[in-house]
Z-matrix of the N, CA and C atoms (Angstrom, degrees):
N
C 1 1.450
C 2 1.520 1 108.93
N 3 1.312 2 117.40 1 127.49
C 4 1.465 3 120.44 2 -178.62
C 5 1.530 4 111.17 3 -81.05
N 6 1.317 5 113.75 4 151.15
C 7 1.456 6 120.46 5 -179.84
C 8 1.526 7 110.01 6 -76.76
N 9 1.338 8 115.90 7 140.53
C 10 1.456 9 119.79 8 178.33
C 11 1.510 10 110.89 9 -74.76
N 12 1.324 11 116.30 10 146.58
C 13 1.457 12 121.90 11 178.82
C 14 1.520 13 108.96 12 -96.61
N 15 1.333 14 115.76 13 143.17
C 16 1.461 15 121.83 14 -179.89
C 17 1.522 16 108.84 15 -111.38
N 18 1.337 17 115.75 16 137.67
C 19 1.454 18 120.98 17 179.94
C 20 1.527 19 109.99 18 -156.47
N 21 1.343 20 114.78 19 -164.62
C 22 1.459 21 120.44 20 -179.73
C 23 1.518 22 110.78 21 -128.80
N 24 1.345 23 115.43 22 140.27
C 25 1.460 24 121.66 23 177.43
C 26 1.520 25 110.71 24 -73.85
N 27 1.331 26 115.91 25 143.61
C 28 1.465 27 121.60 26 170.77
C 29 1.527 28 107.68 27 -153.02
N 30 1.326 29 115.36 28 153.68
C 31 1.464 30 120.08 29 178.34
C 32 1.510 31 109.62 30 -88.69
N 33 1.317 32 117.68 31 124.88
C 34 1.448 33 122.93 32 178.95
C 35 1.534 34 107.75 33 -101.96
N 36 1.334 35 116.22 34 98.80
C 37 1.463 36 121.12 35 -176.40
C 38 1.525 37 112.38 36 -62.43
N 39 1.327 38 116.71 37 -27.05
C 40 1.459 39 120.82 38 -179.12
C 41 1.533 40 112.12 39 -64.50
N 42 1.326 41 117.23 40 -36.72
C 43 1.474 42 120.34 41 178.96
C 44 1.520 43 112.56 42 -103.95
N 45 1.348 44 117.09 43 -7.66
C 46 1.457 45 121.34 44 176.64
C 47 1.516 46 115.45 45 74.10
N 48 1.323 47 116.92 46 27.28
C 49 1.474 48 119.84 47 179.34
C 50 1.518 49 109.89 48 -153.29
N 51 1.335 50 114.74 49 169.16
C 52 1.449 51 120.31 50 177.49
C 53 1.522 52 109.45 51 -77.63
N 54 1.319 53 113.73 52 151.53
C 55 1.466 54 121.16 53 178.72
C 56 1.522 55 107.79 54 -137.65
N 57 1.322 56 116.50 55 169.70
C 58 1.464 57 122.21 56 177.00
C 59 1.523 58 108.87 57 -119.79
N 60 1.330 59 114.91 58 126.99
C 61 1.457 60 120.51 59 175.32
C 62 1.545 61 106.42 60 -97.47
N 63 1.336 62 115.33 61 115.64
C 64 1.454 63 120.45 62 179.59
C 65 1.527 64 110.85 63 -91.41
N 66 1.328 65 116.35 64 -29.24
C 67 1.454 66 123.16 65 -175.18
C 68 1.525 67 106.24 66 -157.24
N 69 1.309 68 116.12 67 176.60
C 70 1.478 69 120.13 68 -178.58
C 71 1.522 70 110.70 69 -53.30
N 72 1.305 71 118.70 70 -42.80
C 73 1.468 72 121.23 71 -178.03
C 74 1.528 73 113.28 72 -121.25
N 75 1.309 74 116.72 73 25.16
C 76 1.475 75 120.74 74 -178.24
C 77 1.530 76 109.64 75 -126.11
N 78 1.338 77 115.00 76 118.12
C 79 1.464 78 121.90 77 -177.65
C 80 1.525 79 110.28 78 -128.47
N 81 1.321 80 115.50 79 160.14
C 82 1.466 81 121.36 80 176.45
C 83 1.537 82 109.97 81 -74.74
N 84 1.304 83 117.17 82 -28.95
C 85 1.465 84 125.38 83 -179.73
C 86 1.526 85 114.24 84 84.75
N 87 1.328 86 116.50 85 33.06
C 88 1.453 87 121.82 86 171.22
C 89 1.525 88 114.73 87 99.34
N 90 1.323 89 115.49 88 120.02
C 91 1.458 90 121.79 89 176.48
C 92 1.520 91 109.96 90 -84.47
N 93 1.314 92 115.62 91 146.41
C 94 1.463 93 122.97 92 177.50
C 95 1.527 94 108.87 93 -113.57
N 96 1.321 95 115.91 94 155.48
C 97 1.464 96 120.25 95 176.17
C 98 1.522 97 109.28 96 -53.43
N 99 1.350 98 113.61 97 137.38
C 100 1.455 99 119.73 98 177.59
C 101 1.507 100 114.78 99 92.85
N 102 1.340 101 117.98 100 -9.50
C 103 1.466 102 119.78 101 179.79
C 104 1.527 103 110.15 102 -71.75
N 105 1.327 104 115.95 103 142.46
C 106 1.462 105 122.03 104 -177.40
C 107 1.519 106 110.52 105 -112.66
N 108 1.310 107 115.52 106 146.01
C 109 1.465 108 123.45 107 177.01
C 110 1.500 109 108.09 108 -163.22
N 111 1.317 110 117.41 109 177.91
C 112 1.460 111 122.70 110 177.31
C 113 1.523 112 109.83 111 -104.67
N 114 1.302 113 116.47 112 144.60
C 115 1.464 114 121.98 113 177.72
C 116 1.522 115 108.22 114 -124.09
N 117 1.330 116 115.36 115 141.09
C 118 1.484 117 119.34 116 -179.19
C 119 1.527 118 108.69 117 -92.80
N 120 1.329 119 114.26 118 119.16
C 121 1.461 120 123.60 119 177.41
C 122 1.506 121 108.43 120 -127.00
N 123 1.322 122 117.17 121 119.43
C 124 1.469 123 122.86 122 178.30
C 125 1.541 124 112.11 123 46.82
N 126 1.331 125 116.28 124 53.97
C 127 1.466 126 123.64 125 176.14
C 128 1.523 127 115.52 126 66.45
N 129 1.338 128 117.50 127 16.27
C 130 1.470 129 121.44 128 175.96
C 131 1.523 130 108.72 129 -127.29
N 132 1.328 131 115.96 130 145.95
C 133 1.471 132 121.89 131 174.94
C 134 1.531 133 108.95 132 -91.51
N 135 1.312 134 116.29 133 129.77
C 136 1.455 135 123.14 134 -179.39
C 137 1.520 136 108.29 135 -122.69
N 138 1.321 137 117.49 136 128.61
C 139 1.482 138 121.62 137 177.27
C 140 1.511 139 108.63 138 -76.49
N 141 1.346 140 115.77 139 131.17
C 142 1.454 141 121.58 140 -178.21
C 143 1.529 142 110.62 141 -137.61
N 144 1.312 143 114.91 142 171.42
C 145 1.453 144 123.41 143 174.17
C 146 1.516 145 106.78 144 -131.21
N 147 1.334 146 118.60 145 135.69
C 148 1.441 147 121.64 146 178.89
C 149 1.533 148 109.83 147 -92.92
N 150 1.322 149 117.17 148 138.17
C 151 1.447 150 123.78 149 178.83
C 152 1.517 151 109.50 150 -139.74
N 153 1.320 152 116.10 151 169.24
C 154 1.455 153 122.10 152 177.94
C 155 1.518 154 109.34 153 -137.10
N 156 1.352 155 116.33 154 139.97
C 157 1.455 156 121.45 155 173.95
C 158 1.518 157 108.21 156 -135.88
N 159 1.310 158 118.51 157 -165.04
C 160 1.477 159 121.64 158 -177.85
C 161 1.523 160 112.87 159 -61.56
N 162 1.323 161 117.31 160 -24.74
C 163 1.468 162 121.98 161 -179.72
C 164 1.530 163 112.14 162 -88.79
N 165 1.315 164 118.53 163 -7.35
C 166 1.468 165 120.95 164 178.59
C 167 1.529 166 112.38 165 118.61
N 168 1.317 167 115.08 166 -163.34
C 169 1.454 168 122.79 167 -177.45
C 170 1.514 169 111.61 168 -81.07
N 171 1.331 170 116.29 169 145.29
C 172 1.452 171 121.07 170 179.11
C 173 1.529 172 109.63 171 -154.47
N 174 1.341 173 114.84 172 163.62
C 175 1.457 174 121.30 173 176.76
C 176 1.525 175 107.52 174 -104.31
N 177 1.321 176 117.01 175 125.96
C 178 1.456 177 122.30 176 -178.80
C 179 1.532 178 108.63 177 -62.39
N 180 1.332 179 116.63 178 128.39
C 181 1.455 180 122.24 179 179.85
C 182 1.513 181 114.81 180 90.12
N 183 1.339 182 117.45 181 -7.39
C 184 1.457 183 120.83 182 178.98
C 185 1.539 184 109.54 183 -128.47
N 186 1.318 185 116.84 184 66.85
C 187 1.473 186 119.38 185 -176.16
C 188 1.524 187 112.25 186 -63.46
N 189 1.319 188 115.11 187 139.81
C 190 1.445 189 120.97 188 173.70
C 191 1.519 190 116.12 189 78.98
N 192 1.314 191 118.72 190 -0.68
C 193 1.452 192 119.89 191 -178.68
C 194 1.537 193 110.14 192 -77.95
N 195 1.334 194 116.73 193 139.20
C 196 1.444 195 121.50 194 178.47
C 197 1.537 196 108.73 195 -76.72
N 198 1.324 197 117.36 196 125.38
C 199 1.443 198 121.79 197 -175.66
C 200 1.518 199 113.75 198 -79.87
N 201 1.337 200 116.78 199 -38.87
C 202 1.458 201 120.85 200 -175.76
C 203 1.526 202 112.32 201 -55.42
N 204 1.335 203 116.50 202 124.05
C 205 1.450 204 121.58 203 176.70
C 206 1.517 205 115.91 204 88.93
N 207 1.329 206 118.55 205 -7.93
C 208 1.462 207 118.97 206 179.79
C 209 1.527 208 110.94 207 -60.42
N 210 1.325 209 115.96 208 141.09
C 211 1.452 210 121.18 209 174.91
C 212 1.531 211 108.11 210 -81.74
N 213 1.337 212 115.62 211 128.54
C 214 1.446 213 120.70 212 -177.48
C 215 1.521 214 110.53 213 -132.05
N 216 1.317 215 116.19 214 160.97
C 217 1.465 216 120.16 215 172.33
C 218 1.503 217 109.10 216 -139.25
N 219 1.332 218 114.32 217 146.39
C 220 1.472 219 120.15 218 176.92
C 221 1.506 220 109.56 219 -154.69
């Protein structure tokens, strides 16, 4: 079983979607709707799925949470 990588979410305007920065020069290369990963909220890891609608990107089950800068693992 491979170890999960930890990084931070950010919006990449060039590709029009959220991405994960794992390291200075290491990126996931763009998240797509329906992709699943864990997000760290108040010292707990929560499994989520990213989606997009007319209002923009969001995490299923975590309405209204700001995505930029969230610590994630996948």
